[in-house]
N, C-alpha and C positions, 0 to 999 in steps of 0.2 A: 130741416134735417135728413128728409129724405134724399133731397139734391146733394147734399154733403156725401152721403153715403153710397150715392149713385157714382159721383165722382171720384170718391175713393176706390171704389171697386175698379173702375176703368184705369185708374192709373196705377193700382196693383197689376192687374193684367199685363198693362203694357212693359212695366217694369220686368216681369217675369218672362214675358215674350223677349224682350231685348238680352235679358240675363242670358237667356237659354241660347239666343242667336250668338252672342259673344261666345261663349263656350264652344259651340259647335264650329266656332271660326276657327278654333285654336286643337288643332289633331292632337292625340298623345304623343309624346316623343318617345320613341321605342329604343332602348338601349340595347346594343347588340353584344352578348356576351362572347367574347372568343377564348377558344382553347388556347392553353398554352402551348408556345413553340419552343422546342428544346435543341439547341446544338451542341455537339460534341466533338472537340477535336483533342485526340489522343495518339501519342506516337506509336509507330507500330510495334517497336521491338525495344527492351531492355536487356543490359548484360550486366550479371553480377557475381561475385562469388558467394558459396555459402557462409551462413552466419553475418554477412554483411547486408546492409540496407540498401535498396533502391527505392529511391523517392518519384513515386509515378503522381503527377500532378497533372490531371487534364484541365484543359481550358473548357469551363460549361456557360453556354450563354441561354437566357430564358426570357422570352418575350412574352407578356400577357401573363406574367405570373405574379403581380401583386397580391399581396394577402393571401397567397396558397403557400401550403407545405410543401418544401422539398425535401425530398428522401434520397441517399445515397446508398448504393450496396455494391461492394466487390466479391466476387465469388470465384473458386476454381475448381475444376474437377478433379475428384478424389476417387480413386479406385477402391472399394471396399472389399472386405474378406471373402465376399462374394463374387467378386470379379466385375461387378455392376459399378462404372462410372458415374458419378453423382456430384450435384453441386453442392460445394462446401462455401458456407459465408466467412469471407476472412476481413471483412471490414465495413464499416458504415457512415464514414467521413468521405469528403469528395476527394482529397489528397489519402493516397495509400502507401504508407512504409513498409515494403514489401521485404520480408526475410524470411529465409528457412534453412533448416538443417541439412536438406538433401539437395544433391546437385542434381538436376534435370530440366526440361523445356516446360516451362507452366504458361497455359492459356487464361490470362485472368478476362474476366467479365464484368464490365463496370455498367450500371444501371442507375439512372436518374429517374426519378418518379416526381411529379407534380399533380397533386389530385391523382386524377384517373390517367393522365397521359404519361406514357413510358418511352424512355429512348433508351439505346444500347450501345456500347462500344466494345471493342475487344482489344487485348494488347499481348504480345509473348514475350516471356521474361526468361533467358537463359541463365541459369544458375551452374557455375563451374565448381569444381573442387580446389581447395586452397593448398592441396599438398602438405596439411598439417593432421597431427592425430590428436584428438580431443578426448576428455574425459567428462561423464556427468556430474560428478562433484566438483565444489568450489575447494581448490587443495592449495590456493596461495592465501597467505596470510597478509593482511596488510596493516591492520591496528589490532591492537588488545590491549584493554585497560579493565582490570578488574575492580568491583566495588568491594567494601570491606564485607568479610565473611569469616566463621571459623575454619574454612577450608583453605585460607589463604598458603600459597606457596613461600617460602622462605629464599625467595631470590633477593640477591642485592642489588640486581641493576634491571633496568627495562629491557635492556637488549636478552639478558638471561631468559626473563620471563617471555620474550617473543620469541626466542630460539626453542623452548620447550614447548610453547604453543602449536608451532610448526610441526615440530617432531609429532605431537600429540595428533595433527590433523593428518599428517602424512600416514601414521599407524592406525588411523582408524579410533583413537582414543578421545578422550573427553576433558573439557576445559572448563574451570569454575568461573563463573561471571560473578558471583557476590550477590549483592541486595541491589536497591536502586541505582539505575545508571551504567552498572558495570555491561562491558559491551567488547564484541568482536566483529571485524570486518574482514571478509573474504572473497575471492576474485574468483571467477571462472576463466578457463581456458577459451572459452567462447561467448557470445552473445546467448543468452537465455531467451528464446523467441516467445514474445507475447502472443500466444495462440490464442485466435479470436473465441470466446466462448468457453474455453477450457482453463484450468489451474495450471500454472507454468513449473513451480519448484515447490520443494518440500524443505522445511527446518525440523531437523531431528535433534531433540533434547532429551535428557535423562527422565525418565518416567518416575512419577510419584508412586509409592507404595502405601500400604495400610498406616506404618508409621513415619516414613521419610517423606515430606511433602515438598515441591519445587513449584516455583512461578512460571507461569506461562512468559513468553519472550515477545516482544515487540519488535518489529521489522521494518527497516529502511531500505530502498534500493537506489541505485545508481545506474544510469545508463552512459556509457561513455560516447557522449555525442561527437565530442572533437579529436576522439582516437587518439589522445595523449598516452593512455595507458595509467590515468589518474582520475580517482575518484573526486573530481572537483567538486568544491563547496555547494556552488550553484546548480548541481547536477543530482543532488540528493531528495528523495522523496519518500514520505512516509507511506506505509501500508495501513489505511483506514479500514480497522477491523471492526468487530461488532462492538467495540467498547469506545470508539474513536468520537463519537457524538454524543456520549452521555452527560448529563450534567454534573457527574462526580468525577469526571475526566478533566485533568488539570494540564493546560499546554504550556509548553515553553517554562518548564519545572527545571530548578537548579537547584543541587544539594551539594555543600561542602563539607568533606570530611577531614576531621582534623586529626594528626596523629595521637595517639594515646601518651600519656605521661608515665613512662615505665617505671618512675621512681615515686608516684605516689602511691598511697596505702590506698585498698580496695574499700570500695563503700559498699557494704553488703546490704541486702535489701531485707523484706520481711519474711520472702520465701526462701527455701532453702536451696533453692537453684540459682538465685542471684548473688553469683560470686562478687560482682563489681558495677554497680548501678550506674557509676560515673564514668564508666572506663573509655567510651569513644565519643567526644563530643560532634555535634553537627549542626549547621545552619544551612536555612534554604532562602529563596529569593521572594518567598511569600510571608516572611516576617516570623517563620517558624524557627524553633530551634529544639534541641534535646540531645540524649546521650543514648548510645547502644550499650546494652546490658551485656557483660562477659558471664557466661553462665557456668555453673560451677563444674560440670563435666569437660567443658572446654577452657578451663583456667590457666591452663599451660598452653593453650594455642594463641598465635598471633593474628588479628583479625585484620591487620592493615598492613598494605604493601610496603615493604621497608624502603622501597628506591623512590617512593613518590613526594618524598619531601615532607616537610610540616604540614601541609595540607592540599587537597586538590579537589576539582570540583566536575560532577558528570551533570549531564543533561539529558532531556528526555521528554515525552509526555509521561504523566504519571496517572496510571490506572488504579482505580479502587477495586480490589478483590475481597469479596466477603470470605471473613474466618470465623470459626465459633469454637469456644474452650468446651470441650467435652469432659473435662476432668473436674467437674462440680467446682469450677472457679481454682483449681489447684496451679492451671498452667502448665500442665505437663501433656496434655493431648490435645488436640486440634484438628476441625475438620477444615478444609481450605477448598474454596470454590474454583471455576475456571471460566472459561471465556468461550464464546459459541463459534467464531469463526475470525479468521484472518491472524491469528497468532501463530508463535510455534510451542510446543509443549502442552497443546490440546489434543481432544480426541483426533481431529483431522488438520493437520498443520501443514496441510496443502495451500499454496498462495495462489491468487490472479494478480497478475500484474497491473491488471486493469483497475485494481483497488487504489492504487497509487494516487497521492493528493499532493498538492504544493501546501507552502505555510501558510495559505489563507484557507485551506480545507478544501480547494476545487480540484475535480479529477484533472488527471493529466493524461496525455496520449503517448506512452512509450512504446516504441516498436520491439523492444527487449530490455534486459539489464544484464550488466557486467559484473557488479558488485553488490553485495548485500551486508547488510549491517543488522546486527541481532543484539538487542538489549534489553535487560531486565526493566520493566516500567512500574513495578510493586515497592514498596517500603511500608513491612510490616513483620513483625516479631511475633514467633510462636512460643513464647515463654522459655520454659525449660529446653524446648528444642530451637533453640536459637533464632537467628533471623530466615526469614523464608527467601531462599536464593534460588538459582537455576545453573543448570550443567548443559554447556555446548557441546554436542555431537558433531553435525554435518549438516551442510546446505546441498542439494542435488536437485540436478534438473529433471522434471518429470517427463518431458518430452524428448529427451535425449534419443535418438534413432540408436537401435540395436545394431551393433558392429558384426 
């Protein structure tokens, strides 16, 4: 037994020795971590007219950058009111769509950062005048279709409605959009610049009062990328405001309004203000249907555009807006909620073009916008006070230079 233990100890010692010897014979492999190497090729100068886009696309190559985060930054020197020139960030993607409302020479600085390694380059952009005069407001009417409301104008043709809407825009008047889907499209005489980190245009609507309530409005924008002067279907993007991603929001909503039967007898309701509860039928693309009630106070009003035919369909994103009957169930007085940001007709109706998203809800990067669509996203009634509607006033460029 003692012999066995002795030989076992010898074998264990030898095994340990050779094991250590084998480990020592293979030195540790040292992996050298190399810093990223950045190279930038950038044209030295560009030329463009104001309100037009200069696409600046540098060529960037990065060695040893696998698994590392790359950040891009464009900046330009801006002189403040104190006379001091400071760097102002104007972009955070590799390609810059540079657009400005002022004719001048600009030096743009481009910075690429990979971890802690930074590489910079610069280019000059000469922006010239166009010889045209511009205005801050979107004064050109492109399209206008109102949804039903008791404020419906009595035009017999769509052409008459468009003519009057254009006159109202020119004179600073107001235009009734009605209930859900009613919309107006206006165009600027210049591209409203998508200013980095700032809000770009404002949508003015009629303000609610203690007794008269109006709905906020949704906004869609289009940049005339092909410069054909038309807001093409594939150029439209929705401004995704505070309500856009909520569970109560209904995307791709469509509602069809049917012309009232003027010969039918009114179907009065239980409340004194319900003059005709079967007045204006509607259906939607979510298997919904119903009627818009004609109220007693508006029983002589026409709620339906006479030029729209037997029916017409309006589309958009439908938003929930909270309402509360504060008349003990009588339906004669209501409180109406609002939205936080990204809509017209709210406390702050200024819009950042960077809030634009495509049909899948993904952010898009637009250099600016030429067309703005304003439409009513809510569909609700306020009892004796009729439908919750909205009244358009104007759209204007917030960063328009002072003349």
